[in-house]
C-alpha positions as CSV (number, residue, x, y, z in Angstrom):
1,M,0.0,0.0,0.0
2,I,1.3,3.4,-0.9
3,I,0.5,5.0,2.5
4,D,2.9,2.8,4.5
5,T,5.5,3.1,1.8
6,N,5.4,6.9,2.0
7,I,5.6,6.8,5.8
8,T,8.7,4.6,5.6
9,V,10.3,6.9,3.0
10,V,9.7,9.9,5.3
11,A,10.9,8.1,8.5
12,E,14.1,6.8,6.8
13,N,14.9,10.2,5.0
14,W,13.9,12.8,7.6
15,P,14.7,15.7,7.4
16,S,15.9,15.6,3.7
17,V,12.3,15.0,2.5
18,L,11.2,18.4,3.8
19,G,9.8,20.7,1.2
20,T,9.0,17.9,-1.2
21,S,5.5,17.1,-2.5
22,L,5.4,14.2,-0.1
23,V,5.8,16.2,3.2
24,K,4.6,19.6,4.1
25,K,4.3,21.6,7.3
26,L,0.8,22.6,8.1
27,Q,0.3,26.4,8.0
28,G,-0.1,28.1,11.4
29,E,1.0,25.0,13.3
30,K,4.3,25.0,15.2
31,S,5.2,21.3,14.8
32,L,2.5,19.6,12.8
33,W,3.4,17.9,9.5
34,E,1.5,15.9,6.9
35,I,2.4,13.1,4.5
36,R,0.2,13.1,1.4
37,S,-0.4,10.0,-0.6
38,R,-2.5,9.6,-3.8
39,I,-4.7,6.6,-3.4
40,S,-7.0,4.5,-5.6
41,D,-7.5,6.2,-9.0
42,G,-5.1,9.0,-8.2
43,K,-7.9,11.5,-7.6
44,R,-8.1,10.9,-3.9
45,I,-5.5,11.9,-1.3
46,A,-4.9,10.3,2.1
47,R,-3.2,12.5,4.7
48,V,-1.2,11.3,7.7
49,L,-0.5,14.0,10.3
50,F,2.5,13.7,12.6
51,T,4.8,15.6,14.8
52,V,8.5,15.2,15.6
53,E,9.8,15.4,19.1
54,T,13.6,15.8,19.6
55,G,15.8,15.5,22.7
56,K,14.2,12.6,24.4
């Protein structure tokens, strides 16, 4: 499935994937990001929201 593939790509390549069409920061949010995946016929988009915590 494309969604779990995209999550894996982001996890393994963070932060170099920033600014690509795959990962975008949500406007107005301090630390909320989204991964966008085109699903089914390419007309629908699934979004996975996530945050990154550092220093722990």
